[in-house]
C-alpha positions, 0 to 999 in steps of 0.5 A: 500500500502506498503512502497516499492510500494510507493517508486516505485510510487515516482520513477515513478513520478521522471521519468515523470518529467525527461521525461518532461525535455527531451521533452523540450530540444528536442523541443528547439534543434529541433527549433534550427535545423529549424533556422539553416536550414532556415539560410542555405537556405537563404545563398544559395540564397545570394551572400554575408553574414554578421555576427553580432558581438557585436552591429555591422554587419560584412561582412563575408565569406559565406563558413565559415558561412555555415561551422559553421552552418553545424557544429552546426547542427551536434552537435545539432543532436548528442545531440538529438540522445543522448536525444533519447537514454536516453529517451528510457532507462528512458521510459523502466525503467518507464514501468517496474516500472509501471508494478511492481506497478500495480502488487502490487496493484492488489495483495493487492486488492485480 
């Protein structure tokens, strides 16, 4: 195997590590969205709302909490879309590199 092929294999390994990081981030964000959706569901069934500030729980305007949660959910969804785009681009690059490596290995076997 030549140095260029070994370099491509190392780059493929780097892509794989980055894909694992994206997967971990996606799982964290998806978990946060589920938590927010659960909180919004609970808020819809309650007459009053509270927020924890430091070591105390303070009664808070229910609409304000709903707005804050919906805003946070939108931000997380935007981050997920960004991660999906980056992940797709990285996957395409990795697929291209993998094909090149396989072609090189195939040529060397002949």
